[in-house]
C-alpha positions, 0 to 999 in steps of 0.5 A: 369346376371345383378347382375354379370355384376354389380359386375364386373363394381362396385367391392365391391358394394352391397358386405357386406362380410368381405373380401371386406372391408378388401381389401379397407382399405389397399388401402385407408390407404396406399395412406394417409400414403404415402402423410403424409410421403412425407410431413414429408420428405419435411419438414425434408429436409427444416429443415435440410437446415435451420440448415445447413445455421444456422451452416454456419452463426454461428447462432442458428437455429430457432425451427420449430414446424411443421418441428419438428412434421414432423421429429418426425412423420417420425421417428415414422413411419420409425422405433420404437426407443428404450427407452435407445437410444440417440436422433437423430441429428435433435431432439438434435439440436432443443432441444439445439439451443445454441450448434449450434451457441455458445454464442454471442460476448461480447460488449466492455466496455464503457469508461466514464469520471467518470471511467477515473477520478476515475482511475486518482485519484487512481493513484495520491493517490498511487503516494502520498503514495509512496512519503510519504513512501520515505519521512518518512521512506526510506529518514529518513534512508538515511539522518539519516545515513548521519547525523550519519557519519558526527557527527562521523567524527567531533568526530574523528577530535577532538580525533586526537589531542592525547587526551585519549579515555579511559573512565574517572574514576568513582571517578575522581576529580571535574573538576570545572566549564565548559568552555563556547565557543563563539557562531559561525556564522550561520549554523556553527558547535557547538557540537555533541548531544549524547543521549544513550536512542536513541541508543548506537551509536546515535549521531547528529551534532548541528549547529548554527541557526534554519533555515529550509534548511541550518540547520534543514534539515541536523541535529540539530539547536541551537536557537542563542538567547539562551545560549551556552553549559555549560553556566548559563541559557538556552541552547535551541536546535531544530530538526525534529521529522519526515522527514529529518533524524528525529533526534528527533523521539524518544524524548518523550521516554526519562525518568527521569534521562536519560543522554543528552551529548553535545560534544564539542572540550573541552569535554563532558557536561552531562545534566540530563533529567527532564520532558517535556511539550506541548505548542503551536507554539507561546509559545516562552517563553520556550526559556527564560533564565529561561523557561516560566519566561519572564525576570527571572534571571538564576542561573542554566544551563538548556538544552531545546529540542524542536520538533513538535508534533504530528508526521507528523504535526506542530500543537504544540511543545513538549518541553523536559527539562534537567539540567546540572550535570557535564562535562568531559574534553577531556584530561581525557577521555569520560564519561564511558556511551559513551566511546564505541561510542567515541572509535569506532569513533576514531578507524574508523578514 
């Protein structure tokens, strides 16, 4: 009787049967599982709440190890996940925090004095290059065309007097000594310079003097202390090699025997190119009646052409020499070599 009463008051005590053990395990195990599930659910709610706040603030959520573990436990307790199934939203967001908030905004670049100074220097360099391009190439084309047109107009004014424009015959008689005109005033027109080597229609006007602004910047200048065209001695002229039309840009391309014509109102004087040399800017002896011989007595008619060298600088001078060959009176027609140029100028007028 006492045994029966004890079993009623204390169920399971003193009962070693397998059935009694099986009945206790589910009761205790169910309580533990419920407590763990409740904790996991509470942690998951907190994690989801933090994620929602992070989304609103566009900040990546901070991974919570306990919350992640709890979420994983809940998922594992609730149901098995297939191997090929996609991860849940909570796990994916914990694995890739950057996907929730995006990249942080970039900071604006800092402005420094060195950077501003560098940009100013680059801009100044571009402006200088543009100016050089204008001065050397575009301006040369424009000014060169103006000088060409001016020289052609001078030829037209001399051929309007009714003289022949047909080329002079090759076997013409000796024209005799060339006439020599008086020297005009400063910056006044003397003649035209025609060099076929520079182009079939190349012609430039020669003025008295070698002033930069009033003569050389608009064409060719004549050294006033030297002789006039056709005169015994040294007819010396000068011109720019770069800039201001660059009339003598190709002076070093002359070859021995090339023709150099000086056209005046009387006709055309032909000089024949011989050689060139380089001297310092102080080498004014090239302007002597006999070049490089101070006080020498002239017996020949010489032409001397001076220009700067190298191009774009004035470090030295290139000197080209030619000797007189013959002259063509205007009434007898121009030299056959330049007859087309003279005829074109006359027709244009």
